[in-house]
GUKEVEX-31299 format. One record per residue (C-alpha): x, y, z. Coordinates in nm, 2 decimals. Example, Ala and Ser with C-alpha at 12.3 -4.5 7.8 and 13.67 -1.06 7.14 Angstrom:
residues 2
[node [1.23, -0.45, 0.78]]
[node [1.37, -0.11, 0.71]]
end
This chain:
residues 325
[node [0.77, -4.41, -0.53]]
[node [0.46, -4.57, -0.66]]
[node [0.48, -4.96, -0.68]]
[node [0.22, -5.19, -0.82]]
[node [0.19, -5.55, -0.97]]
[node [0.00, -5.64, -1.28]]
[node [-0.13, -6.00, -1.23]]
[node [-0.30, -6.20, -1.50]]
[node [-0.61, -6.38, -1.35]]
[node [-0.78, -6.70, -1.46]]
[node [-1.05, -6.51, -1.64]]
[node [-0.78, -6.36, -1.86]]
[node [-0.82, -6.01, -1.72]]
[node [-0.52, -5.82, -1.57]]
[node [-0.56, -5.70, -1.21]]
[node [-0.34, -5.41, -1.07]]
[node [-0.22, -5.47, -0.71]]
[node [-0.11, -5.15, -0.54]]
[node [0.19, -5.19, -0.30]]
[node [0.20, -4.97, 0.01]]
[node [0.58, -4.95, 0.04]]
[node [0.57, -4.70, 0.32]]
[node [0.33, -4.92, 0.52]]
[node [0.54, -5.23, 0.47]]
[node [0.88, -5.07, 0.55]]
[node [0.79, -4.81, 0.82]]
[node [0.48, -4.95, 0.99]]
[node [0.53, -5.33, 0.95]]
[node [0.20, -5.38, 0.76]]
[node [0.17, -5.69, 0.55]]
[node [-0.17, -5.63, 0.38]]
[node [0.00, -5.53, 0.05]]
[node [0.32, -5.74, 0.09]]
[node [0.23, -5.96, -0.21]]
[node [0.43, -6.26, -0.31]]
[node [0.54, -6.24, -0.67]]
[node [0.40, -6.52, -0.89]]
[node [0.51, -6.64, -1.23]]
[node [0.37, -6.40, -1.50]]
[node [0.35, -6.11, -1.26]]
[node [0.48, -5.77, -1.38]]
[node [0.63, -5.53, -1.13]]
[node [0.60, -5.16, -1.20]]
[node [0.79, -4.87, -1.03]]
[node [0.71, -4.51, -1.09]]
[node [0.90, -4.22, -0.93]]
[node [0.67, -3.96, -0.78]]
[node [0.72, -3.60, -0.90]]
[node [0.86, -3.37, -0.64]]
[node [0.62, -3.11, -0.51]]
[node [0.64, -2.77, -0.68]]
[node [0.83, -2.49, -0.51]]
[node [0.65, -2.17, -0.45]]
[node [0.85, -2.00, -0.73]]
[node [0.71, -2.27, -0.96]]
[node [0.36, -2.24, -0.83]]
[node [0.36, -1.86, -0.88]]
[node [0.45, -1.89, -1.25]]
[node [0.15, -1.79, -1.47]]
[node [-0.10, -1.52, -1.56]]
[node [-0.29, -1.37, -1.26]]
[node [-0.58, -1.12, -1.23]]
[node [-0.64, -0.90, -0.93]]
[node [-1.00, -0.97, -0.82]]
[node [-1.07, -0.81, -0.48]]
[node [-1.33, -0.53, -0.50]]
[node [-1.16, -0.31, -0.25]]
[node [-0.84, -0.28, -0.46]]
[node [-0.80, 0.00, -0.70]]
[node [-0.61, -0.24, -0.92]]
[node [-0.90, -0.48, -0.97]]
[node [-0.89, -0.64, -1.31]]
[node [-0.51, -0.57, -1.36]]
[node [-0.32, -0.86, -1.50]]
[node [0.02, -0.98, -1.36]]
[node [0.24, -1.22, -1.55]]
[node [0.45, -1.38, -1.28]]
[node [0.78, -1.57, -1.35]]
[node [1.00, -1.74, -1.10]]
[node [1.20, -1.43, -1.04]]
[node [1.01, -1.13, -1.19]]
[node [0.66, -0.99, -1.24]]
[node [0.52, -0.81, -1.54]]
[node [0.25, -0.58, -1.40]]
[node [-0.03, -0.41, -1.60]]
[node [0.03, -0.68, -1.86]]
[node [-0.30, -0.66, -2.03]]
[node [-0.45, -0.32, -1.95]]
[node [-0.57, -0.14, -2.26]]
[node [-0.34, 0.16, -2.32]]
[node [-0.12, 0.12, -2.02]]
[node [0.25, 0.04, -2.02]]
[node [0.35, -0.28, -1.86]]
[node [0.62, -0.26, -1.59]]
[node [0.87, -0.53, -1.50]]
[node [0.96, -0.60, -1.13]]
[node [1.19, -0.86, -0.97]]
[node [1.07, -1.06, -0.67]]
[node [1.22, -1.28, -0.41]]
[node [1.04, -1.54, -0.20]]
[node [1.11, -1.69, 0.14]]
[node [0.88, -1.98, 0.20]]
[node [1.05, -2.08, 0.52]]
[node [0.90, -1.78, 0.71]]
[node [0.55, -1.77, 0.87]]
[node [0.37, -1.61, 0.70]]
[node [0.57, -1.66, 0.38]]
[node [0.76, -1.35, 0.26]]
[node [0.79, -1.17, -0.07]]
[node [1.02, -0.87, -0.16]]
[node [0.96, -0.68, -0.48]]
[node [1.19, -0.43, -0.66]]
[node [1.11, -0.21, -0.95]]
[node [1.37, -0.15, -1.22]]
[node [1.33, 0.16, -1.45]]
[node [1.61, 0.28, -1.68]]
[node [1.88, 0.11, -1.47]]
[node [1.75, 0.25, -1.14]]
[node [1.62, 0.01, -0.88]]
[node [1.35, 0.11, -0.63]]
[node [1.27, -0.11, -0.33]]
[node [1.24, -0.35, -0.18]]
[node [0.87, -0.34, -0.11]]
[node [0.82, -0.60, 0.16]]
[node [0.52, -0.82, 0.18]]
[node [0.37, -1.16, 0.27]]
[node [0.19, -1.42, 0.05]]
[node [-0.02, -1.73, 0.07]]
[node [-0.16, -1.98, -0.18]]
[node [-0.51, -2.13, -0.17]]
[node [-0.55, -2.34, -0.48]]
[node [-0.56, -2.11, -0.78]]
[node [-0.59, -1.81, -0.55]]
[node [-0.28, -1.61, -0.45]]
[node [-0.30, -1.35, -0.17]]
[node [-0.03, -1.09, -0.14]]
[node [-0.01, -0.81, 0.12]]
[node [0.24, -0.54, 0.04]]
[node [0.38, -0.27, 0.27]]
[node [0.42, 0.08, 0.14]]
[node [0.77, 0.16, 0.02]]
[node [0.99, 0.21, 0.33]]
[node [0.73, 0.06, 0.57]]
[node [0.77, -0.25, 0.78]]
[node [0.65, -0.59, 0.64]]
[node [0.29, -0.66, 0.72]]
[node [0.21, -0.94, 0.96]]
[node [-0.14, -1.02, 0.85]]
[node [-0.34, -1.02, 0.53]]
[node [-0.53, -0.69, 0.56]]
[node [-0.53, -0.35, 0.39]]
[node [-0.42, -0.06, 0.61]]
[node [-0.44, 0.29, 0.46]]
[node [-0.09, 0.43, 0.41]]
[node [0.07, 0.11, 0.54]]
[node [-0.03, -0.21, 0.36]]
[node [-0.23, -0.32, 0.05]]
[node [-0.40, -0.65, 0.02]]
[node [-0.42, -0.81, -0.33]]
[node [-0.62, -1.12, -0.41]]
[node [-0.51, -1.27, -0.74]]
[node [-0.69, -1.55, -0.94]]
[node [-0.49, -1.77, -1.18]]
[node [-0.61, -1.74, -1.54]]
[node [-0.70, -2.07, -1.71]]
[node [-0.45, -2.19, -1.98]]
[node [-0.54, -2.12, -2.34]]
[node [-0.79, -2.37, -2.47]]
[node [-0.94, -2.44, -2.12]]
[node [-1.14, -2.12, -2.08]]
[node [-1.52, -2.16, -2.07]]
[node [-1.64, -2.12, -2.43]]
[node [-1.97, -1.94, -2.50]]
[node [-2.24, -2.14, -2.66]]
[node [-2.26, -2.08, -3.04]]
[node [-2.52, -1.84, -3.15]]
[node [-2.80, -1.94, -3.38]]
[node [-2.76, -1.63, -3.60]]
[node [-2.72, -1.71, -3.96]]
[node [-2.45, -1.45, -3.99]]
[node [-2.17, -1.44, -3.73]]
[node [-2.02, -1.10, -3.66]]
[node [-1.64, -1.11, -3.66]]
[node [-1.42, -0.95, -3.39]]
[node [-1.28, -0.72, -3.66]]
[node [-1.63, -0.60, -3.75]]
[node [-1.72, -0.54, -3.38]]
[node [-1.40, -0.33, -3.35]]
[node [-1.49, -0.13, -3.65]]
[node [-1.84, -0.07, -3.53]]
[node [-1.71, 0.03, -3.18]]
[node [-1.49, 0.29, -3.34]]
[node [-1.77, 0.42, -3.56]]
[node [-2.02, 0.44, -3.28]]
[node [-1.79, 0.63, -3.04]]
[node [-1.67, 0.87, -3.30]]
[node [-2.02, 0.94, -3.41]]
[node [-2.14, 1.00, -3.05]]
[node [-1.86, 1.26, -3.00]]
[node [-1.85, 1.44, -3.33]]
[node [-1.55, 1.27, -3.49]]
[node [-1.19, 1.21, -3.42]]
[node [-1.08, 1.57, -3.42]]
[node [-1.35, 1.68, -3.16]]
[node [-1.29, 1.37, -2.95]]
[node [-0.92, 1.45, -2.92]]
[node [-1.01, 1.79, -2.77]]
[node [-1.27, 1.65, -2.54]]
[node [-1.28, 1.78, -2.18]]
[node [-1.53, 1.59, -1.95]]
[node [-1.63, 1.44, -1.62]]
[node [-1.72, 1.08, -1.58]]
[node [-1.89, 0.91, -1.28]]
[node [-1.86, 0.53, -1.23]]
[node [-2.04, 0.33, -0.97]]
[node [-1.88, 0.00, -0.87]]
[node [-2.03, -0.32, -0.73]]
[node [-1.83, -0.27, -0.41]]
[node [-2.04, 0.05, -0.34]]
[node [-1.77, 0.30, -0.44]]
[node [-1.86, 0.60, -0.66]]
[node [-1.56, 0.73, -0.86]]
[node [-1.57, 1.08, -1.02]]
[node [-1.32, 1.16, -1.29]]
[node [-1.23, 1.52, -1.41]]
[node [-1.02, 1.51, -1.72]]
[node [-0.87, 1.78, -1.94]]
[node [-0.60, 1.67, -2.19]]
[node [-0.32, 1.64, -2.22]]
[node [-0.21, 1.61, -1.85]]
[node [-0.49, 1.74, -1.62]]
[node [-0.65, 1.46, -1.42]]
[node [-0.84, 1.45, -1.08]]
[node [-1.00, 1.14, -0.94]]
[node [-1.24, 1.14, -0.63]]
[node [-1.38, 0.83, -0.47]]
[node [-1.66, 0.81, -0.21]]
[node [-1.84, 0.52, -0.04]]
[node [-2.17, 0.53, 0.15]]
[node [-2.01, 0.35, 0.45]]
[node [-1.72, 0.61, 0.47]]
[node [-1.74, 0.98, 0.56]]
[node [-1.40, 1.05, 0.40]]
[node [-1.34, 1.12, 0.03]]
[node [-1.03, 1.00, -0.15]]
[node [-0.87, 1.25, -0.39]]
[node [-0.60, 1.18, -0.64]]
[node [-0.44, 1.46, -0.86]]
[node [-0.18, 1.41, -1.13]]
[node [0.12, 1.64, -1.11]]
[node [0.42, 1.66, -1.34]]
[node [0.62, 1.45, -1.09]]
[node [0.34, 1.19, -1.04]]
[node [0.02, 1.13, -0.86]]
[node [-0.05, 1.26, -0.51]]
[node [-0.32, 1.14, -0.27]]
[node [-0.54, 1.30, 0.00]]
[node [-0.82, 1.19, 0.23]]
[node [-1.09, 1.45, 0.30]]
[node [-1.33, 1.44, 0.58]]
[node [-1.64, 1.68, 0.57]]
[node [-1.55, 2.03, 0.70]]
[node [-1.19, 1.94, 0.75]]
[node [-0.87, 2.01, 0.56]]
[node [-0.76, 1.74, 0.32]]
[node [-0.48, 1.52, 0.46]]
[node [-0.21, 1.38, 0.23]]
[node [-0.12, 1.01, 0.25]]
[node [0.12, 0.77, 0.06]]
[node [-0.01, 0.51, -0.18]]
[node [0.09, 0.15, -0.08]]
[node [0.26, -0.08, -0.32]]
[node [0.45, -0.01, -0.65]]
[node [0.36, 0.30, -0.84]]
[node [0.40, 0.33, -1.22]]
[node [0.62, 0.61, -1.35]]
[node [0.45, 0.95, -1.44]]
[node [0.48, 0.87, -1.81]]
[node [0.24, 0.59, -1.75]]
[node [-0.03, 0.83, -1.61]]
[node [0.02, 1.09, -1.89]]
[node [-0.05, 0.81, -2.14]]
[node [-0.35, 0.71, -1.93]]
[node [-0.50, 1.06, -1.94]]
[node [-0.42, 1.10, -2.31]]
[node [-0.64, 0.81, -2.39]]
[node [-0.89, 0.82, -2.10]]
[node [-1.26, 0.74, -2.13]]
[node [-1.41, 0.79, -2.48]]
[node [-1.07, 0.89, -2.61]]
[node [-0.97, 0.52, -2.57]]
[node [-1.11, 0.48, -2.92]]
[node [-0.84, 0.71, -3.06]]
[node [-0.58, 0.45, -2.95]]
[node [-0.75, 0.20, -3.18]]
[node [-0.69, 0.44, -3.47]]
[node [-0.33, 0.52, -3.37]]
[node [-0.08, 0.36, -3.61]]
[node [0.16, 0.31, -3.32]]
[node [-0.09, 0.08, -3.14]]
[node [-0.15, -0.25, -3.33]]
[node [-0.49, -0.34, -3.18]]
[node [-0.68, -0.55, -3.43]]
[node [-0.90, -0.78, -3.21]]
[node [-1.13, -0.73, -2.91]]
[node [-1.05, -1.00, -2.66]]
[node [-1.27, -1.05, -2.36]]
[node [-1.07, -0.83, -2.12]]
[node [-1.06, -0.54, -2.35]]
[node [-1.43, -0.58, -2.42]]
[node [-1.51, -0.56, -2.04]]
[node [-1.30, -0.25, -2.01]]
[node [-1.47, -0.07, -2.30]]
[node [-1.81, -0.20, -2.19]]
[node [-1.77, -0.03, -1.86]]
[node [-1.67, 0.30, -2.03]]
[node [-1.92, 0.31, -2.32]]
[node [-2.22, 0.10, -2.24]]
[node [-2.36, -0.23, -2.38]]
[node [-2.51, -0.07, -2.69]]
[node [-2.17, -0.01, -2.84]]
[node [-2.13, -0.39, -2.88]]
[node [-2.47, -0.48, -3.02]]
[node [-2.48, -0.58, -3.38]]
[node [-2.67, -0.34, -3.60]]
end
């Protein structure tokens, strides 16, 4: 409870006198034990209760840690459920339920996936808040709950999520001095035209088979080998590691191996929730340059390039795609 007195002084100005009610009633302090005078106005304001962890989790979050293969993925978290892959271009969002136990140390989270009436889980984890940062460490399905915030291959996955700023509070870029401003719709049209021109048109692009190499800021080099409609292989190397991570898409889903030089590849299980195989078939269908085909697909109502989509396409096609002619 906040308590203060508004007192009219001889100068005609009003002075606010803060009352330390806890100090008066619990510590015997008299410094703010003011005597009410004629003309004083007493104000009482009930303090808002602290938010529960369920309430603190509500919002839009982006995975930010460089060592996570989910970096850039958006989660929309509610008090009892999570919408994963909420803003990935061309990927199907999945809904999971979650339960928190803030009384434990470290605090605990359990996640279940619900697909066509079938529940998978729980995936056990721990979590912690640090301002607008949320750390979640999830065990692999069927594994024991982690006891520390650290990734362990085949056992636990650490995710660092940053809360997205509410609409209207994001940093706005300075206006350009160009006499003619290019609209988002025009940028989208130019993107489609540039990519189709580079690959010989929509028909040729739909039959494209290719490899793609991406170097990340965390030092990883990722090699993609793609042949539509369902053939996909993904290899990841790092200069500080001797092993190579290999992922291959099968009709029943993705499978993972770790390969040391001159040794047989060893299979391992992916930690954390795994989207259904239909998700990955859709991913392969519109992978790399073929993402532009999604923009022309009548079933996908993409009309504007927001900043997250722009970053995704920028990584795939290069900066020239977005320059005005």
